[in-house]
N, CA, C and O atoms as a DFTB+ gen file, in Angstrom:
628 C
 N C O
     1  1      -8.736      -7.714     -54.779
     2  2      -9.801      -7.936     -55.735
     3  2     -11.124      -8.056     -54.992
     4  3     -11.219      -8.799     -54.015
     5  1     -12.142      -7.337     -55.439
     6  2     -13.444      -7.389     -54.778
     7  2     -14.350      -8.382     -55.485
     8  3     -14.247      -8.613     -56.689
     9  1     -15.227      -8.951     -54.702
    10  2     -16.206      -9.879     -55.275
    11  2     -17.278      -9.089     -56.006
    12  3     -17.807      -8.109     -55.483
    13  1     -17.590      -9.519     -57.207
    14  2     -18.658      -8.897     -57.984
    15  2     -19.937      -9.658     -57.689
    16  3     -19.987     -10.873     -57.877
    17  1     -20.977      -8.964     -57.227
    18  2     -22.230      -9.657     -56.929
    19  2     -22.799     -10.315     -58.188
    20  3     -22.785      -9.725     -59.267
    21  1     -23.287     -11.518     -58.039
    22  2     -23.863     -12.225     -59.176
    23  2     -25.378     -12.296     -59.039
    24  3     -25.912     -12.447     -57.941
    25  1     -26.055     -12.184     -60.173
    26  2     -27.501     -12.338     -60.181
    27  2     -27.803     -13.826     -60.136
    28  3     -27.238     -14.614     -60.894
    29  1     -28.689     -14.193     -59.246
    30  2     -29.051     -15.605     -59.096
    31  2     -30.507     -15.710     -58.675
    32  3     -31.133     -14.731     -58.269
    33  1     -31.021     -16.919     -58.784
    34  2     -32.395     -17.205     -58.385
    35  2     -32.369     -18.036     -57.108
    36  3     -31.459     -18.835     -56.886
    37  1     -33.376     -17.833     -56.285
    38  2     -33.529     -18.661     -55.101
    39  2     -35.003     -18.958     -54.879
    40  3     -35.874     -18.323     -55.474
    41  1     -35.269     -19.923     -54.024
    42  2     -36.631     -20.361     -53.743
    43  2     -37.026     -19.954     -52.332
    44  3     -36.236     -20.070     -51.395
    45  1     -38.257     -19.478     -52.192
    46  2     -38.830     -19.109     -50.900
    47  2     -40.220     -19.733     -50.816
    48  3     -40.960     -19.767     -51.799
    49  1     -40.556     -20.217     -49.649
    50  2     -41.878     -20.800     -49.434
    51  2     -42.471     -20.175     -48.173
    52  3     -41.898     -20.290     -47.090
    53  1     -43.606     -19.520     -48.315
    54  2     -44.330     -19.001     -47.153
    55  2     -45.217     -20.130     -46.651
    56  3     -46.104     -20.599     -47.363
    57  1     -44.974     -20.554     -45.440
    58  2     -45.652     -21.711     -44.869
    59  2     -47.081     -21.368     -44.438
    60  3     -47.458     -20.197     -44.401
    61  1     -47.870     -22.393     -44.114
    62  2     -49.269     -22.149     -43.744
    63  2     -49.457     -21.144     -42.613
    64  3     -50.459     -20.429     -42.599
    65  1     -48.522     -21.067     -41.663
    66  2     -48.697     -20.112     -40.573
    67  2     -48.577     -18.674     -41.067
    68  3     -49.269     -17.796     -40.551
    69  1     -47.729     -18.413     -42.041
    70  2     -47.621     -17.060     -42.614
    71  2     -48.891     -16.698     -43.379
    72  3     -49.389     -15.578     -43.269
    73  1     -49.412     -17.644     -44.150
    74  2     -50.630     -17.395     -44.929
    75  2     -51.812     -17.169     -43.992
    76  3     -52.579     -16.226     -44.182
    77  1     -51.966     -18.022     -42.988
    78  2     -53.096     -17.906     -42.055
    79  2     -53.075     -16.592     -41.274
    80  3     -54.127     -16.059     -40.923
    81  1     -51.898     -16.082     -41.009
    82  2     -51.787     -14.830     -40.248
    83  2     -51.959     -13.595     -41.124
    84  3     -52.029     -12.480     -40.608
    85  1     -52.028     -13.775     -42.432
    86  2     -52.254     -12.652     -43.326
    87  2     -51.059     -11.727     -43.460
    88  3     -51.227     -10.518     -43.626
    89  1     -49.843     -12.281     -43.392
    90  2     -48.643     -11.450     -43.496
    91  2     -47.828     -11.731     -44.758
    92  3     -46.681     -11.297     -44.867
    93  1     -48.416     -12.452     -45.704
    94  2     -47.704     -12.780     -46.943
    95  2     -47.243     -11.523     -47.677
    96  3     -46.094     -11.443     -48.111
    97  1     -48.127     -10.553     -47.816
    98  2     -47.787      -9.321     -48.527
    99  2     -46.655      -8.564     -47.866
   100  3     -45.767      -8.049     -48.546
   101  1     -46.680      -8.493     -46.555
   102  2     -45.624      -7.792     -45.833
   103  2     -44.276      -8.504     -45.985
   104  3     -43.233      -7.857     -46.073
   105  1     -44.307      -9.827     -46.013
   106  2     -43.069     -10.588     -46.224
   107  2     -42.534     -10.333     -47.631
   108  3     -41.343     -10.072     -47.800
   109  1     -43.399     -10.406     -48.640
   110  2     -42.977     -10.144     -50.018
   111  2     -42.395      -8.739     -50.163
   112  3     -41.403      -8.534     -50.863
   113  1     -43.018      -7.792     -49.499
   114  2     -42.558      -6.405     -49.562
   115  2     -41.106      -6.263     -49.083
   116  3     -40.358      -5.441     -49.612
   117  1     -40.715      -7.043     -48.107
   118  2     -39.341      -6.970     -47.608
   119  2     -38.334      -7.368     -48.683
   120  3     -37.266      -6.765     -48.789
   121  1     -38.666      -8.372     -49.474
   122  2     -37.761      -8.782     -50.555
   123  2     -37.694      -7.705     -51.627
   124  3     -36.611      -7.355     -52.098
   125  1     -38.849      -7.183     -52.009
   126  2     -38.879      -6.161     -53.061
   127  2     -38.190      -4.878     -52.618
   128  3     -37.483      -4.259     -53.414
   129  1     -38.377      -4.467     -51.381
   130  2     -37.715      -3.258     -50.892
   131  2     -36.194      -3.429     -50.859
   132  3     -35.460      -2.443     -50.924
   133  1     -35.730      -4.647     -50.760
   134  2     -34.300      -4.945     -50.763
   135  2     -33.726      -4.903     -52.188
   136  3     -32.513      -4.986     -52.376
   137  1     -34.617      -4.773     -53.193
   138  2     -34.171      -4.717     -54.578
   139  2     -34.225      -6.051     -55.289
   140  3     -33.729      -6.183     -56.408
   141  1     -34.827      -7.047     -54.645
   142  2     -34.969      -8.364     -55.258
   143  2     -36.259      -8.419     -56.069
   144  3     -37.215      -7.699     -55.781
   145  1     -36.276      -9.275     -57.080
   146  2     -37.450      -9.415     -57.944
   147  2     -38.182     -10.719     -57.640
   148  3     -37.564     -11.768     -57.457
   149  1     -39.499     -10.633     -57.591
   150  2     -40.349     -11.819     -57.518
   151  2     -40.614     -12.210     -58.965
   152  3     -41.343     -11.508     -59.666
   153  1     -40.034     -13.322     -59.426
   154  2     -40.185     -13.698     -60.833
   155  2     -41.131     -14.876     -61.042
   156  3     -41.448     -15.231     -62.177
   157  1     -41.583     -15.483     -59.939
   158  2     -42.610     -16.533     -60.006
   159  2     -43.257     -16.626     -58.637
   160  3     -42.594     -16.484     -57.610
   161  1     -44.567     -16.867     -58.637
   162  2     -45.274     -16.974     -57.364
   163  2     -46.598     -17.690     -57.595
   164  3     -47.286     -17.457     -58.589
   165  1     -46.941     -18.574     -56.648
   166  2     -48.248     -19.218     -56.696
   167  2     -48.641     -19.691     -55.304
   168  3     -47.797     -20.051     -54.483
   169  1     -49.949     -19.680     -55.063
   170  2     -50.482     -20.220     -53.824
   171  2     -51.057     -21.591     -54.133
   172  3     -51.845     -21.756     -55.065
   173  1     -50.652     -22.568     -53.340
   174  2     -51.127     -23.934     -53.535
   175  2     -51.341     -24.604     -52.185
   176  3     -50.754     -24.208     -51.178
   177  1     -52.185     -25.616     -52.183
   178  2     -52.281     -26.512     -51.038
   179  2     -51.461     -27.738     -51.404
   180  3     -51.723     -28.395     -52.411
   181  1     -50.485     -28.033     -50.594
   182  2     -49.490     -29.054     -50.909
   183  2     -49.989     -30.436     -50.516
   184  3     -50.542     -30.628     -49.433
   185  1     -49.784     -31.395     -51.415
   186  2     -50.081     -32.784     -51.108
   187  2     -48.912     -33.436     -50.399
   188  3     -47.799     -32.911     -50.399
   189  1     -49.172     -34.582     -49.797
   190  2     -48.145     -35.287     -49.024
   191  2     -46.943     -35.679     -49.888
   192  3     -45.805     -35.621     -49.422
   193  1     -47.181     -36.073     -51.131
   194  2     -46.091     -36.478     -52.018
   195  2     -45.143     -35.303     -52.290
   196  3     -43.925     -35.446     -52.182
   197  1     -45.705     -34.150     -52.640
   198  2     -44.901     -32.955     -52.902
   199  2     -44.145     -32.529     -51.633
   200  3     -42.964     -32.189     -51.695
   201  1     -44.824     -32.551     -50.502
   202  2     -44.193     -32.166     -49.234
   203  2     -43.044     -33.110     -48.890
   204  3     -41.995     -32.670     -48.420
   205  1     -43.241     -34.402     -49.122
   206  2     -42.185     -35.381     -48.851
   207  2     -40.970     -35.156     -49.739
   208  3     -39.835     -35.321     -49.292
   209  1     -41.198     -34.784     -50.980
   210  2     -40.080     -34.470     -51.880
   211  2     -39.338     -33.223     -51.404
   212  3     -38.108     -33.170     -51.422
   213  1     -40.108     -32.222     -50.980
   214  2     -39.489     -30.976     -50.520
   215  2     -38.612     -31.226     -49.284
   216  3     -37.530     -30.651     -49.171
   217  1     -39.064     -32.064     -48.376
   218  2     -38.345     -32.324     -47.124
   219  2     -37.565     -33.634     -47.143
   220  3     -37.291     -34.199     -46.084
   221  1     -37.202     -34.126     -48.327
   222  2     -36.559     -35.444     -48.442
   223  2     -35.297     -35.590     -47.603
   224  3     -35.001     -36.689     -47.135
   225  1     -34.543     -34.508     -47.400
   226  2     -33.312     -34.604     -46.604
   227  2     -33.595     -34.904     -45.134
   228  3     -32.694     -35.305     -44.398
   229  1     -34.846     -34.711     -44.702
   230  2     -35.235     -34.959     -43.311
   231  2     -35.997     -36.268     -43.126
   232  3     -36.517     -36.539     -42.044
   233  1     -36.062     -37.078     -44.181
   234  2     -36.906     -38.278     -44.180
   235  2     -36.644     -39.206     -42.986
   236  3     -37.586     -39.787     -42.447
   237  1     -35.414     -39.352     -42.576
   238  2     -35.084     -40.284     -41.490
   239  2     -35.080     -39.617     -40.113
   240  3     -34.771     -40.265     -39.113
   241  1     -35.416     -38.342     -40.056
   242  2     -35.407     -37.616     -38.785
   243  2     -36.755     -37.769     -38.077
   244  3     -37.787     -37.939     -38.727
   245  1     -36.739     -37.709     -36.754
   246  2     -37.982     -37.955     -36.005
   247  2     -39.091     -36.929     -36.255
   248  3     -40.262     -37.222     -36.012
   249  1     -38.747     -35.745     -36.732
   250  2     -39.758     -34.707     -36.947
   251  2     -40.294     -34.671     -38.372
   252  3     -41.078     -33.783     -38.706
   253  1     -39.887     -35.623     -39.228
   254  2     -40.298     -35.621     -40.635
   255  2     -41.820     -35.605     -40.798
   256  3     -42.352     -34.765     -41.524
   257  1     -42.516     -36.511     -40.138
   258  2     -43.978     -36.574     -40.276
   259  2     -44.639     -35.280     -39.802
   260  3     -45.641     -34.846     -40.371
   261  1     -44.080     -34.670     -38.768
   262  2     -44.640     -33.429     -38.237
   263  2     -44.496     -32.273     -39.237
   264  3     -45.435     -31.498     -39.419
   265  1     -43.331     -32.150     -39.885
   266  2     -43.158     -31.038     -40.828
   267  2     -43.962     -31.263     -42.103
   268  3     -44.485     -30.311     -42.682
   269  1     -44.063     -32.514     -42.541
   270  2     -44.903     -32.816     -43.703
   271  2     -46.366     -32.522     -43.362
   272  3     -47.087     -31.934     -44.168
   273  1     -46.800     -32.932     -42.167
   274  2     -48.169     -32.657     -41.738
   275  2     -48.461     -31.170     -41.673
   276  3     -49.546     -30.730     -42.052
   277  1     -47.502     -30.398     -41.195
   278  2     -47.727     -28.962     -41.082
   279  2     -47.814     -28.286     -42.445
   280  3     -48.720     -27.488     -42.683
   281  1     -46.886     -28.596     -43.335
   282  2     -46.871     -27.910     -44.635
   283  2     -48.074     -28.291     -45.497
   284  3     -48.437     -27.560     -46.418
   285  1     -48.686     -29.429     -45.200
   286  2     -49.884     -29.845     -45.941
   287  2     -51.176     -29.405     -45.237
   288  3     -52.271     -29.735     -45.694
   289  1     -51.053     -28.667     -44.135
   290  2     -52.225     -28.297     -43.332
   291  2     -52.998     -27.091     -43.852
   292  3     -54.076     -26.777     -43.346
   293  1     -52.460     -26.422     -44.850
   294  2     -53.134     -25.247     -45.400
   295  2     -52.353     -24.717     -46.576
   296  3     -51.291     -25.251     -46.899
   297  1     -52.849     -23.680     -47.227
   298  2     -52.158     -23.167     -48.403
   299  2     -50.788     -22.572     -48.060
   300  3     -50.561     -22.054     -46.966
   301  1     -49.889     -22.670     -49.043
   302  2     -48.562     -22.054     -48.946
   303  2     -48.398     -21.133     -50.160
   304  3     -49.159     -21.218     -51.124
   305  1     -47.416     -20.271     -50.099
   306  2     -47.074     -19.444     -51.251
   307  2     -45.642     -19.798     -51.644
   308  3     -44.704     -19.597     -50.872
   309  1     -45.491     -20.331     -52.862
   310  2     -44.178     -20.678     -53.401
   311  2     -43.695     -19.524     -54.275
   312  3     -44.462     -18.971     -55.063
   313  1     -42.431     -19.166     -54.133
   314  2     -41.906     -17.968     -54.785
   315  2     -40.508     -18.230     -55.330
   316  3     -39.714     -18.940     -54.713
   317  1     -40.215     -17.651     -56.489
   318  2     -38.844     -17.595     -56.987
   319  2     -38.418     -16.137     -56.936
   320  3     -39.094     -15.259     -57.472
   321  1     -37.299     -15.895     -56.290
   322  2     -36.743     -14.557     -56.116
   323  2     -35.450     -14.472     -56.901
   324  3     -34.650     -15.408     -56.907
   325  1     -35.249     -13.339     -57.564
   326  2     -34.035     -13.148     -58.355
   327  2     -33.369     -11.826     -57.958
   328  3     -34.042     -10.840     -57.657
   329  1     -32.061     -11.830     -57.966
   330  2     -31.323     -10.606     -57.683
   331  2     -29.868     -10.896     -57.422
   332  3     -29.429     -12.045     -57.448
   333  1     -29.128      -9.842     -57.172
   334  2     -27.701      -9.981     -56.885
   335  2     -27.530     -10.668     -55.536
   336  3     -28.050     -10.220     -54.515
   337  1     -26.785     -11.770     -55.566
   338  2     -26.542     -12.563     -54.351
   339  2     -27.837     -12.843     -53.594
   340  3     -27.896     -12.721     -52.370
   341  1     -28.875     -13.221     -54.346
   342  2     -30.205     -13.376     -53.747
   343  2     -30.271     -14.452     -52.671
   344  3     -31.036     -14.308     -51.718
   345  1     -29.505     -15.508     -52.791
   346  2     -29.571     -16.579     -51.789
   347  2     -29.137     -16.044     -50.433
   348  3     -29.828     -16.241     -49.434
   349  1     -28.006     -15.376     -50.397
   350  2     -27.505     -14.804     -49.153
   351  2     -28.427     -13.699     -48.654
   352  3     -28.740     -13.636     -47.466
   353  1     -28.860     -12.828     -49.561
   354  2     -29.735     -11.712     -49.176
   355  2     -31.036     -12.220     -48.571
   356  3     -31.465     -11.733     -47.525
   357  1     -31.664     -13.192     -49.218
   358  2     -32.938     -13.730     -48.718
   359  2     -32.743     -14.370     -47.353
   360  3     -33.557     -14.159     -46.454
   361  1     -31.689     -15.141     -47.181
   362  2     -31.468     -15.813     -45.892
   363  2     -31.228     -14.805     -44.771
   364  3     -31.631     -15.042     -43.632
   365  1     -30.581     -13.693     -45.077
   366  2     -30.399     -12.645     -44.064
   367  2     -31.735     -11.992     -43.715
   368  3     -32.005     -11.721     -42.545
   369  1     -32.564     -11.740     -44.713
   370  2     -33.876     -11.139     -44.490
   371  2     -34.763     -12.078     -43.677
   372  3     -35.519     -11.626     -42.816
   373  1     -34.677     -13.378     -43.942
   374  2     -35.509     -14.390     -43.276
   375  2     -35.113     -14.550     -41.806
   376  3     -35.989     -14.599     -40.943
   377  1     -33.825     -14.630     -41.504
   378  2     -33.365     -14.808     -40.130
   379  2     -33.170     -16.265     -39.760
   380  3     -33.445     -17.165     -40.554
   381  1     -32.698     -16.482     -38.563
   382  2     -32.372     -17.809     -38.050
   383  2     -33.577     -18.751     -38.113
   384  3     -34.717     -18.336     -37.905
   385  1     -33.305     -20.023     -38.402
   386  2     -34.355     -21.039     -38.466
   387  2     -35.157     -21.083     -37.171
   388  3     -36.379     -21.225     -37.198
   389  1     -34.478     -20.963     -36.049
   390  2     -35.147     -20.953     -34.757
   391  2     -35.583     -19.519     -34.455
   392  3     -34.732     -18.655     -34.240
   393  1     -36.878     -19.252     -34.435
   394  2     -37.363     -17.892     -34.197
   395  2     -36.845     -17.260     -32.907
   396  3     -36.712     -16.039     -32.829
   397  1     -36.552     -18.079     -31.893
   398  2     -36.034     -17.536     -30.636
   399  2     -34.621     -16.973     -30.793
   400  3     -34.167     -16.183     -29.965
   401  1     -33.927     -17.384     -31.860
   402  2     -32.577     -16.892     -32.108
   403  2     -32.539     -15.876     -33.245
   404  3     -31.485     -15.308     -33.531
   405  1     -33.668     -15.645     -33.891
   406  2     -33.721     -14.726     -35.026
   407  2     -33.656     -13.284     -34.535
   408  3     -34.328     -12.908     -33.575
   409  1     -32.848     -12.498     -35.200
   410  2     -32.657     -11.103     -34.810
   411  2     -33.864     -10.239     -35.160
   412  3     -34.537     -10.491     -36.160
   413  1     -34.142      -9.222     -34.345
   414  2     -35.171      -8.250     -34.713
   415  2     -34.817      -7.640     -36.069
   416  3     -33.644      -7.423     -36.373
   417  1     -35.833      -7.369     -36.875
   418  2     -35.612      -6.848     -38.216
   419  2     -35.646      -7.930     -39.277
   420  3     -35.788      -7.631     -40.462
   421  1     -35.514      -9.197     -38.861
   422  2     -35.669     -10.308     -39.797
   423  2     -37.130     -10.751     -39.776
   424  3     -37.871     -10.418     -38.852
   425  1     -37.536     -11.495     -40.787
   426  2     -38.923     -11.970     -40.849
   427  2     -39.246     -12.830     -39.630
   428  3     -40.257     -12.614     -38.962
   429  1     -38.386     -13.801     -39.346
   430  2     -38.668     -14.669     -38.191
   431  2     -38.512     -13.912     -36.867
   432  3     -39.259     -14.157     -35.920
   433  1     -37.559     -13.010     -36.803
   434  2     -37.373     -12.228     -35.583
   435  2     -38.546     -11.327     -35.284
   436  3     -38.868     -11.093     -34.119
   437  1     -39.189     -10.820     -36.314
   438  2     -40.317      -9.911     -36.133
   439  2     -41.670     -10.609     -36.035
   440  3     -42.572     -10.104     -35.367
   441  1     -41.828     -11.760     -36.689
   442  2     -43.164     -12.352     -36.812
   443  2     -43.338     -13.756     -36.239
   444  3     -44.450     -14.115     -35.852
   445  1     -42.279     -14.561     -36.173
   446  2     -42.449     -15.957     -35.759
   447  2     -42.719     -16.039     -34.259
   448  3     -42.121     -15.305     -33.472
   449  1     -43.621     -16.932     -33.871
   450  2     -44.024     -17.072     -32.476
   451  2     -43.503     -18.331     -31.812
   452  3     -43.356     -18.372     -30.591
   453  1     -43.225     -19.355     -32.596
   454  2     -42.937     -20.649     -31.998
   455  2     -41.562     -21.149     -32.404
   456  3     -40.935     -20.625     -33.325
   457  1     -41.113     -22.165     -31.701
   458  2     -39.872     -22.826     -32.074
   459  2     -40.003     -23.440     -33.454
   460  3     -41.113     -23.651     -33.945
   461  1     -38.884     -23.725     -34.074
   462  2     -38.870     -24.266     -35.425
   463  2     -39.375     -25.707     -35.477
   464  3     -39.608     -26.224     -36.570
   465  1     -39.549     -26.367     -34.343
   466  2     -40.024     -27.753     -34.350
   467  2     -41.350     -27.838     -35.081
   468  3     -42.266     -27.057     -34.820
   469  1     -41.446     -28.770     -35.979
   470  2     -42.666     -28.936     -36.746
   471  2     -42.771     -27.971     -37.904
   472  3     -43.797     -27.934     -38.584
   473  1     -41.734     -27.190     -38.142
   474  2     -41.711     -26.307     -39.294
   475  2     -42.490     -25.016     -39.122
   476  3     -42.642     -24.269     -40.088
   477  1     -42.985     -24.728     -37.937
   478  2     -43.830     -23.550     -37.722
   479  2     -42.974     -22.304     -37.498
   480  3     -42.997     -21.704     -36.423
   481  1     -42.219     -21.928     -38.529
   482  2     -41.364     -20.744     -38.438
   483  2     -41.575     -19.826     -39.639
   484  3     -40.669     -19.098     -40.045
   485  1     -42.783     -19.870     -40.201
   486  2     -43.296     -18.955     -41.223
   487  2     -42.778     -19.158     -42.631
   488  3     -43.547     -19.024     -43.583
   489  1     -41.497     -19.479     -42.805
   490  2     -40.899     -19.338     -44.127
   491  2     -39.750     -20.321     -44.316
   492  3     -39.046     -20.677     -43.371
   493  1     -39.584     -20.742     -45.547
   494  2     -38.433     -21.555     -45.945
   495  2     -37.680     -20.779     -47.022
   496  3     -38.293     -20.169     -47.898
   497  1     -36.357     -20.806     -46.953
   498  2     -35.521     -20.210     -47.997
   499  2     -34.395     -21.168     -48.333
   500  3     -33.792     -21.759     -47.437
   501  1     -34.110     -21.325     -49.606
   502  2     -33.048     -22.231     -50.034
   503  2     -31.730     -21.891     -49.343
   504  3     -31.387     -20.723     -49.162
   505  1     -31.005     -22.939     -48.964
   506  2     -29.748     -22.765     -48.226
   507  2     -28.567     -22.414     -49.124
   508  3     -27.626     -21.749     -48.691
   509  1     -28.620     -22.866     -50.379
   510  2     -27.480     -22.666     -51.275
   511  2     -27.959     -22.786     -52.722
   512  3     -29.133     -23.054     -52.976
   513  1     -27.046     -22.588     -53.658
   514  2     -27.406     -22.591     -55.076
   515  2     -27.972     -23.940     -55.528
   516  3     -28.951     -23.988     -56.273
   517  1     -27.357     -25.024     -55.077
   518  2     -27.832     -26.358     -55.471
   519  2     -29.250     -26.601     -54.976
   520  3     -30.102     -27.071     -55.730
   521  1     -29.505     -26.281     -53.708
   522  2     -30.848     -26.451     -53.160
   523  2     -31.854     -25.567     -53.898
   524  3     -32.974     -25.993     -54.179
   525  1     -31.445     -24.331     -54.209
   526  2     -32.338     -23.415     -54.923
   527  2     -32.759     -24.005     -56.262
   528  3     -33.940     -23.973     -56.609
   529  1     -31.810     -24.539     -57.012
   530  2     -32.121     -25.124     -58.320
   531  2     -33.072     -26.308     -58.180
   532  3     -34.034     -26.426     -58.940
   533  1     -32.811     -27.177     -57.223
   534  2     -33.660     -28.351     -57.001
   535  2     -35.072     -27.929     -56.595
   536  3     -36.055     -28.454     -57.118
   537  1     -35.169     -26.981     -55.662
   538  2     -36.473     -26.558     -55.152
   539  2     -37.272     -25.784     -56.196
   540  3     -38.487     -25.955     -56.294
   541  1     -36.613     -24.947     -56.966
   542  2     -37.320     -24.234     -58.041
   543  2     -37.883     -25.243     -59.039
   544  3     -39.034     -25.124     -59.459
   545  1     -37.079     -26.231     -59.419
   546  2     -37.548     -27.274     -60.348
   547  2     -38.683     -28.103     -59.761
   548  3     -39.565     -28.550     -60.494
   549  1     -38.670     -28.312     -58.459
   550  2     -39.718     -29.096     -57.805
   551  2     -41.048     -28.351     -57.793
   552  3     -42.102     -28.971     -57.936
   553  1     -41.016     -27.044     -57.626
   554  2     -42.226     -26.265     -57.421
   555  2     -42.740     -25.535     -58.655
   556  3     -43.915     -25.173     -58.706
   557  1     -41.875     -25.308     -59.662
   558  2     -42.281     -24.508     -60.822
   559  2     -41.882     -25.145     -62.142
   560  3     -40.816     -25.749     -62.261
   561  1     -42.758     -25.000     -63.134
   562  2     -42.404     -25.304     -64.519
   563  2     -41.684     -24.083     -65.072
   564  3     -41.930     -22.965     -64.619
   565  1     -40.809     -24.275     -66.032
   566  2     -40.038     -23.176     -66.604
   567  2     -40.944     -22.060     -67.135
   568  3     -40.594     -20.883     -67.053
   569  1     -42.103     -22.431     -67.678
   570  2     -43.031     -21.433     -68.244
   571  2     -43.641     -20.528     -67.165
   572  3     -44.181     -19.469     -67.487
   573  1     -43.564     -20.927     -65.901
   574  2     -44.125     -20.127     -64.818
   575  2     -43.143     -19.077     -64.283
   576  3     -43.510     -18.246     -63.452
   577  1     -41.910     -19.120     -64.755
   578  2     -40.885     -18.197     -64.282
   579  2     -40.734     -17.061     -65.284
   580  3     -40.528     -17.292     -66.475
   581  1     -40.836     -15.851     -64.794
   582  2     -40.846     -14.654     -65.640
   583  2     -39.508     -13.934     -65.621
   584  3     -38.667     -14.155     -64.750
   585  1     -39.340     -13.064     -66.610
   586  2     -38.176     -12.198     -66.692
   587  2     -38.673     -10.778     -66.889
   588  3     -39.556     -10.534     -67.711
   589  1     -38.115      -9.849     -66.146
   590  2     -38.432      -8.441     -66.324
   591  2     -37.341      -7.620     -65.671
   592  3     -36.523      -8.145     -64.916
   593  1     -37.332      -6.342     -65.960
   594  2     -36.390      -5.425     -65.335
   595  2     -37.135      -4.512     -64.378
   596  3     -38.218      -4.018     -64.692
   597  1     -36.556      -4.292     -63.221
   598  2     -37.110      -3.314     -62.285
   599  2     -36.749      -1.917     -62.753
   600  3     -35.745      -1.728     -63.439
   601  1     -37.552      -0.950     -62.389
   602  2     -37.261       0.435     -62.755
   603  2     -35.907       0.894     -62.235
   604  3     -35.256       1.725     -62.868
   605  1     -35.478       0.376     -61.111
   606  2     -34.199       0.791     -60.530
   607  2     -32.995       0.040     -61.117
   608  3     -31.866       0.239     -60.667
   609  1     -33.225      -0.811     -62.108
   610  2     -32.115      -1.512     -62.752
   611  2     -31.494      -0.700     -63.890
   612  3     -30.442      -1.068     -64.412
   613  1     -32.133       0.388     -64.269
   614  2     -31.530       1.295     -65.234
   615  2     -31.879       1.099     -66.691
   616  3     -31.607       1.982     -67.504
   617  1     -32.471      -0.027     -67.052
   618  2     -32.787      -0.244     -68.468
   619  2     -34.290      -0.233     -68.753
   620  3     -34.741      -0.778     -69.760
   621  1     -35.051       0.386     -67.870
   622  2     -36.494       0.481     -68.045
   623  2     -36.872       1.950     -68.096
   624  3     -36.295       2.773     -67.384
   625  1     -37.844       2.278     -68.942
   626  2     -38.301       3.673     -69.037
   627  2     -38.926       4.133     -67.743
   628  3     -39.365       5.279     -67.642
């Protein structure tokens, strides 16, 4: 029996280093070329409270203040991506958390310059379905999430 790919939503966050380097569009293009849909997107400057909620699992770790400080240091782009097995697909496109271990052809492998310490690895992607649901709810109101069909999905003129 083969696994049937399921359509799911996931959360992606382009960190301040990606925005400052002007590579947001190129990163988004990688998801779209893979056949994934961008169904919500906004650029915001994150406050400390929102950043602390986003990184709550790291609250007791020594690098917590550093990652909160970094994500609040400039604008970010928050995105909801939808598609077949989107969580796995996005994580493969993004690459290893540590840019030094990220394979060429991945976002971090091609663009990241520094170690992941302090969160300076360009991008965040939800690790699993539960995290995706929590992060989407944290960053977006339901009215901000869109539905549409891509031309390659077969039901669009």
